[in-house]
C-alpha positions as CSV (number, residue, x, y, z in Angstrom):
1,M,-9.7,18.0,2.4
2,S,-11.0,21.4,3.5
3,N,-9.6,24.0,1.1
4,G,-6.9,21.6,-0.3
5,K,-4.1,23.5,1.4
6,V,-1.6,22.1,3.9
7,A,1.0,23.9,6.0
8,A,4.8,23.4,6.0
9,K,4.8,19.8,4.8
10,V,7.4,18.2,2.6
11,A,7.0,15.7,-0.3
12,I,9.6,13.7,-2.1
13,V,8.8,12.8,-5.7
14,T,11.0,10.3,-7.5
15,G,11.2,10.7,-11.3
16,G,10.1,14.3,-10.6
17,A,11.9,15.9,-13.5
18,R,9.2,15.4,-16.1
19,G,6.0,13.7,-17.1
20,I,3.7,12.4,-14.3
21,G,6.4,13.1,-11.7
22,R,6.6,16.8,-12.7
23,A,2.8,17.2,-12.7
24,C,2.6,15.6,-9.3
25,A,5.3,17.9,-7.9
26,L,3.7,21.0,-9.3
27,A,0.2,20.0,-8.0
28,L,1.6,19.3,-4.6
29,A,3.4,22.7,-4.6
30,R,0.1,24.4,-5.5
31,A,-1.5,22.5,-2.5
32,G,1.2,24.0,-0.2
33,F,3.9,21.3,-0.1
34,D,7.6,22.0,-0.3
35,L,9.3,19.5,-2.7
36,A,12.3,17.4,-3.1
37,L,12.8,16.0,-6.6
38,V,14.8,12.8,-7.2
39,D,15.9,12.0,-10.8
40,V,18.9,11.4,-13.0
41,L,17.7,14.1,-15.5
42,E,19.4,17.1,-13.8
43,P,18.6,19.8,-16.4
44,E,14.9,18.9,-16.5
45,M,14.9,18.5,-12.7
46,A,16.3,22.0,-12.4
47,R,13.6,23.4,-14.6
48,T,10.9,21.8,-12.5
49,R,12.5,23.1,-9.4
50,G,12.3,26.6,-10.8
51,E,8.6,26.1,-11.6
52,I,8.0,25.0,-8.0
53,E,9.9,28.0,-6.5
54,A,7.9,30.3,-8.8
55,L,4.8,29.0,-7.0
56,G,6.3,30.3,-3.7
57,R,7.4,26.9,-2.3
58,R,10.8,25.6,-1.3
59,A,12.4,23.0,-3.5
60,M,15.5,20.9,-3.7
61,T,16.9,18.5,-6.2
62,C,18.7,15.2,-5.6
63,A,20.5,13.5,-8.5
64,A,20.1,9.8,-7.9
65,D,19.6,6.4,-9.6
66,V,16.5,5.2,-7.8
67,A,17.7,1.6,-8.0
68,D,20.6,2.5,-5.7
69,F,19.7,1.6,-2.1
70,A,22.5,3.5,-0.4
71,R,21.8,6.6,-2.4
72,A,18.1,6.4,-1.3
73,Q,19.3,6.5,2.3
74,A,21.5,9.5,1.6
75,V,18.6,11.3,-0.2
76,A,16.3,10.9,2.7
77,A,18.9,12.3,5.0
78,E,19.6,15.3,2.7
79,V,15.9,16.1,2.5
80,K,15.4,15.8,6.2
81,S,18.3,18.2,6.7
82,G,17.5,20.6,3.9
83,L,13.7,20.8,4.3
84,G,13.2,19.8,8.0
85,R,10.9,16.8,7.6
86,I,9.4,14.2,5.2
87,D,5.6,13.9,5.1
88,V,4.9,12.4,1.7
89,L,6.8,10.0,-0.6
90,V,5.6,9.7,-4.2
91,N,7.3,6.7,-5.8
92,N,6.9,7.7,-9.4
93,A,10.2,6.7,-11.1
94,G,9.8,4.0,-13.7
95,R,11.0,2.5,-17.0
96,A,9.1,0.4,-19.5
97,Q,10.7,-2.6,-21.2
98,P,8.7,-3.7,-24.4
99,K,10.6,-6.9,-25.0
100,G,8.9,-10.3,-24.8
101,I,10.1,-13.4,-22.8
102,L,12.0,-14.7,-25.8
103,E,13.9,-11.5,-26.5
104,I,14.6,-9.9,-23.1
105,T,18.0,-10.4,-21.5
106,E,18.5,-11.2,-17.8
107,A,20.1,-7.8,-17.3
108,E,17.2,-6.0,-19.0
109,Y,14.7,-7.9,-16.8
110,D,16.7,-7.2,-13.6
111,N,16.9,-3.5,-14.5
112,T,13.2,-3.2,-15.1
113,L,12.4,-4.6,-11.7
114,A,15.1,-2.5,-10.1
115,V,13.9,0.8,-11.5
116,N,10.2,0.1,-11.1
117,L,9.9,-2.1,-8.0
118,K,13.1,-2.1,-6.0
119,S,13.1,1.7,-6.1
120,C,9.9,1.7,-4.1
121,F,11.5,-0.5,-1.5
122,N,14.6,1.7,-1.4
123,Y,12.7,4.9,-0.8
124,I,10.1,3.5,1.6
125,R,12.9,1.9,3.6
126,A,14.7,5.2,3.7
127,T,11.7,7.5,4.6
128,A,9.4,5.3,6.7
129,P,11.6,5.6,9.9
130,I,11.4,9.4,9.5
131,M,7.6,9.4,9.1
132,L,7.1,7.0,12.0
133,A,9.2,9.2,14.2
134,Q,7.2,12.3,13.2
135,G,3.9,10.4,14.0
136,G,2.5,10.2,10.5
137,G,3.1,10.2,6.7
138,R,1.7,9.2,3.3
139,I,3.2,7.1,0.6
140,V,1.8,6.9,-3.0
141,S,3.4,4.5,-5.4
142,M,2.8,4.6,-9.1
143,S,1.8,1.2,-10.4
144,S,0.1,0.8,-13.8
145,L,-3.0,-0.5,-15.5
146,N,-0.6,-3.1,-17.0
147,A,-0.5,-4.7,-13.5
148,H,-4.1,-5.6,-14.0
149,S,-4.2,-6.2,-17.8
150,G,-0.9,-7.9,-18.2
151,G,0.2,-5.5,-20.9
152,V,-1.1,-3.2,-23.6
153,T,-1.3,-5.6,-26.5
154,A,0.0,-9.0,-27.5
155,A,2.2,-7.2,-30.1
156,V,3.8,-5.0,-27.5
157,S,4.8,-7.3,-24.7
158,R,5.4,-5.6,-21.3
159,F,5.6,-8.7,-19.1
160,A,8.6,-7.5,-17.1
161,Y,7.0,-4.0,-16.6
162,A,3.7,-5.6,-15.7
163,S,5.4,-7.9,-13.2
164,A,7.1,-5.0,-11.5
165,K,4.0,-2.9,-11.4
166,A,2.0,-5.8,-10.0
167,G,4.6,-6.2,-7.3
168,I,4.0,-2.6,-6.2
169,I,0.4,-3.4,-5.6
170,G,1.4,-6.4,-3.4
171,M,3.9,-4.3,-1.6
172,T,1.3,-1.6,-1.0
173,R,-1.2,-4.0,0.6
174,A,1.4,-5.6,2.8
175,L,2.9,-2.4,4.0
176,A,-0.5,-0.9,4.7
177,K,-0.9,-3.5,7.4
178,E,2.7,-3.1,8.6
179,L,2.9,0.7,8.7
180,G,-0.7,1.5,9.6
181,P,-2.2,3.4,11.3
182,T,0.8,5.8,11.3
183,I,1.6,5.8,7.6
184,L,-1.1,5.5,4.9
185,I,0.1,3.9,1.7
186,N,-1.7,3.6,-1.6
187,A,-0.9,2.8,-5.3
188,I,-2.2,4.4,-8.5
189,C,-2.6,2.6,-11.8
190,P,-2.5,5.0,-14.7
191,G,-3.9,3.9,-18.0
192,L,-2.9,5.6,-21.3
193,I,-1.4,8.9,-20.2
194,Q,0.1,11.5,-22.6
195,T,3.7,12.2,-21.4
196,E,6.9,13.1,-23.1
197,L,8.1,9.5,-23.2
198,A,4.7,8.3,-24.5
199,K,4.5,10.7,-27.5
200,N,6.2,8.3,-29.9
201,H,4.7,5.1,-28.4
202,V,2.7,3.0,-30.8
203,I,-0.3,2.8,-28.5
204,V,-0.5,6.5,-27.9
205,E,-0.1,7.2,-31.6
206,R,-3.4,5.3,-32.0
207,G,-4.8,7.0,-28.9
208,A,-7.6,8.7,-30.7
209,A,-9.0,5.4,-32.0
210,I,-8.5,3.7,-28.6
211,A,-10.2,6.6,-26.8
212,R,-13.1,6.4,-29.2
213,D,-13.5,2.6,-29.1
214,G,-12.1,1.5,-25.7
215,I,-12.1,4.3,-23.1
216,A,-15.4,5.4,-21.6
217,L,-14.3,9.0,-21.3
218,H,-13.2,9.0,-25.0
219,R,-9.8,10.6,-24.4
220,V,-6.2,9.7,-23.4
221,G,-5.4,10.8,-19.9
222,T,-3.2,13.7,-18.9
223,T,-0.5,13.9,-16.3
224,E,-2.8,16.3,-14.3
225,D,-5.4,13.6,-14.1
226,V,-3.0,11.5,-12.2
227,A,-1.5,14.4,-10.1
228,Q,-4.9,15.4,-8.7
229,L,-5.4,11.9,-7.2
230,V,-1.8,12.1,-5.7
231,V,-2.7,15.4,-4.0
232,F,-5.9,13.9,-2.6
233,L,-4.1,10.9,-1.2
234,A,-1.3,13.0,0.1
235,A,-3.3,15.8,1.7
236,S,-6.8,14.7,2.5
237,E,-7.7,15.0,6.2
238,P,-9.1,12.9,7.7
239,C,-8.3,10.0,5.5
240,Y,-9.7,6.4,5.9
241,I,-7.9,5.1,2.7
242,T,-4.9,2.8,2.8
243,G,-3.7,-0.4,1.1
244,Q,-5.6,0.5,-2.1
245,D,-4.8,0.7,-5.8
246,F,-6.7,3.2,-7.9
247,K,-7.1,3.0,-11.7
248,V,-6.8,6.3,-13.4
249,D,-7.8,5.2,-16.9
250,G,-11.1,6.8,-17.9
251,F,-12.4,3.2,-17.7
252,Q,-10.3,1.6,-20.4
253,Y,-12.1,-1.5,-21.4
254,N,-10.5,-2.4,-24.7
255,M,-7.0,-3.7,-24.0
């Protein structure tokens, strides 16, 4: 990756207002990318945009429900017009649904798949033609360790979330074949990561015990742990990596 710097490239980060998305956006900005943030949280998104611009990079915000296919098409057009190109897409937006099969409603299940899985389709479908026309691009989609484990614990069911996140891995593998060699596409599977949304989560509240007894690195992950891998997959040249899913979990062996 030489010195980790890239020139005049543009990345879109969905769910870029806070948490892992914000960390990814800032890390990409430090690596030389201009950023387009996509989120429904407009005040938080504006704050992150200011942080990016303070790093000397261009930034724009696009208010959008990532489950909206038509809005994804419009966002891609806005970014292409506003920043000139699209080189990287980070599909980060997501939503957990902790209800089990006997409690979840059809609407809740559909919404979980729409926000976590269909959103990836929406933004890949919107940006891939632009990347192909440019002669190259990178896509990184945020899956989850839940896709491999089936959920955190039996007491906290995440079957709908795990289903959606597993779908991202299948989508990544299939599209690596379809879009290669022009576009490289990979997935990341974070384990326990400390974010704003996770602060009150029962699992993270017990994070110290889990880290001691079930994570080889003896700590809960940070958003920066995930962001550094995103930058590597977005900026590494040359790159012989596509169709893969990478666990960022400190080797979490006690699920």
